[in-house]
C-alpha positions as CSV (number, residue, x, y, z in Angstrom):
1,M,0.0,0.0,0.0
2,T,1.4,3.4,-1.0
3,H,1.4,5.9,1.9
4,R,0.4,9.4,0.7
5,R,2.4,12.1,2.4
6,W,0.5,15.3,3.1
7,F,3.2,17.5,1.5
8,T,3.2,15.6,-1.9
9,P,0.6,17.9,-3.5
10,W,2.4,21.0,-2.3
11,L,5.7,19.7,-3.8
12,L,4.0,19.3,-7.2
13,A,2.2,22.6,-7.0
14,G,5.1,24.5,-5.4
15,P,6.9,25.6,-8.5
16,A,3.8,27.0,-10.1
17,L,2.8,28.8,-6.9
18,V,6.2,30.4,-6.6
19,W,6.1,31.5,-10.2
20,L,2.6,33.1,-9.7
21,A,3.7,34.8,-6.5
22,V,6.9,36.2,-7.9
23,F,5.7,37.2,-11.4
24,N,2.0,37.9,-10.8
25,L,1.0,38.5,-7.2
26,W,4.0,40.6,-6.1
27,P,4.0,42.9,-9.1
28,A,0.3,43.6,-8.6
29,V,0.8,44.4,-5.0
30,N,3.9,46.5,-5.6
31,T,2.0,48.5,-8.2
32,V,-0.7,49.4,-5.7
33,I,2.0,50.4,-3.2
34,L,3.9,52.5,-5.7
35,S,0.7,54.3,-6.7
36,F,0.8,56.0,-3.3
37,T,4.4,57.3,-3.8
38,N,6.3,59.6,-6.1
39,A,8.7,56.8,-7.1
40,R,11.0,57.4,-10.2
41,P,12.9,54.8,-12.3
42,L,16.2,55.8,-10.7
43,G,16.0,56.0,-6.9
44,G,13.1,55.4,-4.6
45,G,10.3,57.6,-3.6
46,H,8.4,58.5,-0.5
47,F,4.7,58.2,0.5
48,T,2.5,60.9,-1.0
49,G,-0.9,59.6,-0.1
50,L,-3.6,60.2,-2.7
51,D,-1.7,62.9,-4.6
52,N,-1.4,60.7,-7.7
53,Y,-5.1,60.0,-7.7
54,H,-5.9,63.7,-7.2
55,R,-3.6,64.5,-10.1
56,A,-5.5,61.9,-12.3
57,L,-8.7,63.8,-11.7
58,D,-7.2,66.9,-13.2
59,D,-5.3,65.2,-16.1
60,D,-6.8,66.3,-19.4
61,Q,-4.8,63.6,-21.2
62,L,-6.4,61.0,-19.0
63,T,-9.8,62.4,-19.8
64,D,-9.1,62.1,-23.5
65,A,-7.8,58.6,-23.0
66,L,-10.9,57.5,-21.1
67,L,-13.1,59.1,-23.8
68,N,-11.2,57.2,-26.5
69,S,-11.6,54.0,-24.5
70,V,-15.4,54.5,-24.1
71,V,-15.8,55.2,-27.8
72,Y,-13.7,52.1,-28.6
73,L,-15.9,50.1,-26.3
74,L,-19.2,51.4,-27.7
75,V,-18.2,50.7,-31.3
76,C,-16.3,47.4,-30.9
77,L,-18.8,45.8,-28.6
78,P,-21.8,45.5,-30.9
79,L,-19.6,44.9,-34.0
80,L,-17.5,42.1,-32.6
81,T,-20.4,40.5,-30.8
82,L,-22.7,40.2,-33.8
83,L,-20.5,40.1,-36.9
84,P,-18.5,37.0,-35.8
85,L,-21.8,35.2,-35.1
86,L,-22.9,35.9,-38.6
87,L,-19.6,34.7,-39.9
88,A,-19.8,31.5,-37.8
89,L,-23.3,30.8,-39.1
90,L,-21.9,31.2,-42.6
91,V,-18.8,29.0,-42.3
92,E,-20.4,26.2,-40.3
93,K,-22.3,25.1,-43.4
94,K,-20.8,22.2,-45.2
95,L,-20.2,23.7,-48.5
96,P,-17.4,23.1,-51.1
97,G,-14.3,25.2,-50.3
98,I,-15.6,26.4,-46.9
99,T,-12.4,25.4,-45.3
100,F,-10.6,28.0,-47.3
101,F,-12.9,30.7,-46.0
102,R,-12.5,29.5,-42.4
103,T,-8.7,29.8,-42.8
104,A,-9.0,33.2,-44.5
105,F,-11.2,34.6,-41.8
106,Y,-8.9,33.4,-39.1
107,T,-5.6,34.4,-40.7
108,P,-5.6,38.0,-39.3
109,V,-5.8,36.6,-35.8
110,V,-2.4,34.8,-36.0
111,A,-0.8,37.8,-37.7
112,S,1.3,40.1,-35.6
113,A,-0.6,43.1,-34.4
114,V,2.4,45.3,-35.1
115,V,2.9,44.0,-38.6
116,V,-0.8,44.3,-39.4
117,G,-0.8,47.9,-38.0
118,I,2.2,48.9,-40.2
119,I,0.4,47.5,-43.3
120,W,-2.7,49.4,-42.4
121,G,-0.7,52.5,-41.9
122,W,0.6,52.2,-45.5
123,V,-2.9,51.7,-46.8
124,L,-4.4,54.6,-44.8
125,D,-1.5,57.1,-45.4
126,E,-2.3,60.2,-47.4
127,R,-0.3,58.7,-50.3
128,G,-1.5,55.2,-49.5
129,L,-3.7,52.7,-51.4
130,L,-7.1,53.8,-50.0
131,N,-6.6,57.5,-50.7
132,G,-5.3,56.6,-54.2
133,M,-8.5,54.6,-54.9
134,L,-10.7,57.4,-53.6
135,H,-8.9,59.8,-55.9
136,Q,-9.2,57.5,-58.9
137,L,-12.9,57.0,-58.3
138,G,-13.5,60.7,-57.9
139,L,-14.8,60.3,-54.3
140,A,-12.2,62.7,-52.8
141,D,-10.6,65.8,-54.2
142,R,-7.8,65.7,-51.6
143,P,-6.2,63.0,-49.4
144,V,-8.3,62.0,-46.4
145,S,-6.4,62.4,-43.2
146,F,-7.0,58.9,-41.8
147,L,-3.9,59.0,-39.6
148,T,-3.7,62.7,-38.7
149,D,-7.2,63.6,-37.8
150,R,-8.2,62.8,-34.2
151,W,-11.5,61.0,-34.8
152,L,-10.5,59.4,-38.2
153,L,-7.4,58.0,-36.5
154,L,-9.5,56.6,-33.7
155,F,-12.0,55.0,-36.0
156,S,-9.2,53.6,-38.2
157,A,-7.8,51.9,-35.2
158,I,-11.3,50.6,-34.3
159,A,-11.6,49.2,-37.9
160,L,-8.3,47.4,-37.5
161,T,-9.3,45.9,-34.2
162,V,-12.6,44.7,-35.6
163,W,-11.0,43.2,-38.7
164,K,-8.3,41.5,-36.7
165,G,-10.7,40.1,-34.0
166,L,-13.4,38.7,-36.3
167,G,-11.8,35.3,-36.8
168,Y,-11.0,34.8,-33.1
169,Y,-14.5,35.3,-31.9
170,M,-15.9,33.4,-34.9
171,V,-14.1,30.3,-33.6
172,I,-15.7,30.7,-30.2
173,Y,-19.1,31.0,-31.7
174,L,-18.4,27.9,-33.9
175,S,-17.8,25.8,-30.8
176,A,-21.0,27.2,-29.2
177,L,-23.1,26.5,-32.3
178,G,-21.9,22.9,-32.2
179,N,-23.8,22.5,-28.9
180,V,-27.1,23.8,-30.4
181,G,-29.0,20.7,-31.3
182,R,-30.1,20.5,-34.9
183,E,-33.3,18.8,-33.8
184,L,-34.4,22.1,-32.3
185,H,-34.0,23.8,-35.7
186,E,-35.8,20.9,-37.4
187,A,-38.7,21.1,-34.9
188,A,-39.0,24.8,-35.3
189,A,-38.9,24.4,-39.1
190,V,-41.7,21.8,-38.9
191,D,-43.7,24.2,-36.8
192,G,-43.4,26.8,-39.6
193,A,-40.8,29.1,-38.1
194,S,-38.9,31.2,-40.6
195,A,-35.1,31.4,-40.7
196,V,-35.2,34.7,-38.8
197,R,-37.4,33.3,-36.1
198,R,-35.2,30.2,-35.8
199,F,-32.2,32.4,-35.4
200,W,-33.9,34.6,-32.8
201,H,-35.5,31.8,-30.7
202,V,-33.1,28.9,-31.2
203,T,-29.7,30.0,-32.2
204,L,-29.3,33.1,-29.9
205,P,-30.5,31.3,-26.7
206,G,-28.1,28.5,-27.6
207,V,-25.0,30.7,-27.9
208,R,-26.0,33.2,-25.1
209,P,-23.2,32.0,-22.7
210,A,-20.6,32.4,-25.5
211,M,-22.0,35.8,-26.4
212,L,-21.7,37.0,-22.8
213,L,-18.1,35.7,-22.6
214,I,-17.2,37.4,-25.9
215,S,-18.8,40.7,-24.7
216,V,-16.6,40.7,-21.6
217,L,-13.5,39.8,-23.6
218,I,-14.2,42.6,-26.1
219,S,-14.9,45.1,-23.3
220,V,-11.7,44.4,-21.5
221,S,-9.7,44.4,-24.7
222,A,-11.2,47.7,-25.8
223,L,-10.4,49.3,-22.5
224,R,-6.8,48.0,-22.7
225,V,-6.1,48.8,-26.4
226,F,-2.6,49.7,-27.2
227,S,-1.0,48.2,-30.3
228,E,-3.4,49.6,-32.9
229,L,-3.3,53.2,-31.7
230,Y,0.4,53.1,-31.0
231,V,1.4,51.8,-34.4
232,L,-1.1,53.9,-36.5
233,S,0.0,57.0,-34.7
234,N,3.7,56.1,-34.8
235,G,3.7,56.3,-31.0
236,T,2.6,59.9,-30.8
237,G,-1.0,59.3,-29.8
238,G,-2.3,61.3,-32.8
239,P,-2.6,65.1,-33.1
240,G,-1.8,66.7,-29.7
241,G,-1.6,63.2,-28.2
242,R,-5.4,63.2,-28.0
243,D,-5.7,59.6,-29.4
244,M,-3.8,58.0,-26.6
245,S,-5.4,55.1,-24.8
246,V,-5.0,54.6,-21.1
247,V,-2.3,52.0,-21.6
248,M,-0.4,54.4,-23.9
249,L,-0.6,57.0,-21.2
250,I,0.8,54.6,-18.6
251,Q,3.6,53.7,-21.0
252,M,4.4,57.4,-21.6
253,Y,4.6,58.2,-17.9
254,S,6.7,55.2,-17.0
255,R,9.4,55.2,-19.7
256,G,12.8,56.8,-19.6
257,F,15.0,57.9,-16.7
258,T,12.7,60.7,-15.8
259,G,9.5,58.7,-15.8
260,H,6.9,59.0,-13.0
261,I,6.5,55.4,-11.8
262,G,4.2,56.4,-9.0
263,Y,1.7,58.2,-11.2
264,A,1.9,55.4,-13.9
265,S,1.1,52.9,-11.1
266,A,-1.9,55.0,-10.0
267,L,-3.2,54.9,-13.6
268,S,-2.6,51.2,-13.7
269,V,-4.8,50.7,-10.6
270,L,-7.5,52.9,-12.1
271,L,-7.4,50.9,-15.4
272,F,-7.7,47.6,-13.4
273,L,-10.8,48.9,-11.5
274,L,-12.2,50.0,-14.9
275,T,-11.8,46.6,-16.4
276,V,-13.2,44.8,-13.4
277,G,-16.6,46.3,-14.2
278,P,-17.4,44.0,-17.3
279,M,-16.3,40.9,-15.3
280,L,-18.7,41.7,-12.5
281,L,-21.4,42.4,-15.1
282,L,-20.8,39.0,-16.6
283,A,-21.1,37.3,-13.2
284,R,-24.4,39.0,-12.6
285,L,-25.8,38.1,-16.0
286,N,-24.7,34.5,-15.6
287,R,-26.4,34.4,-12.1
288,K,-29.6,35.7,-13.6
289,A,-29.5,33.2,-16.4
290,A,-29.0,30.4,-13.9
């Protein structure tokens, strides 16, 4: 008979627990501690209480960054919740060559966000492909400032995010659609339900948990957007820096030898609290559904 020692599970889980404590738990705790100091990259700092948070309330750049994040969220949430579902309904059909379209739709997901952003920058430049096409078609007398106008730059980044995320969320919906029994569709069709009514009363309830999960993932990603805005604006945050996201703002304050680590940590804490909201909303909606 093998005698199980009480510490055997801890020996097996120990390396993973140490890794989580050193590289996840401690950095998170340290960020909260630093948010109450005026720490700099070189040298320590001293406790300043809520000064960093008071500064955040009067930071116009943070106001612009939060506005950008809210616009990002309001546009991306409906588009990336509904469009991938329609794509999933399309590619789940067993048609000749459908595998090619599944691969084509998923290809942007595996592509590097930086590389894709650079390519989109070439396309959207004033001398780029899109402006050239608009000029040739007579739709624009002068180049459209996709990358130098505040709102056009923001919506160009949103378009990039939507295009790149379609395939990822499509795969999630495909797995959810596999759990929707075909007998339900057949029974609804026998009862005379149209395709629209079957979609509304059979498909949507079947994929509701996946839709809630996708909504939270999109919300958190929109609030934490970085690569798209950073690459399309060449790291400047657009005209006057007004297209910065909160993550870009944190990166700006924390870099270099003169960075303000304390204030950047305070912004990180605020961003964390902001992203917790969608997660709590998902838990509440799941509890109601149960």
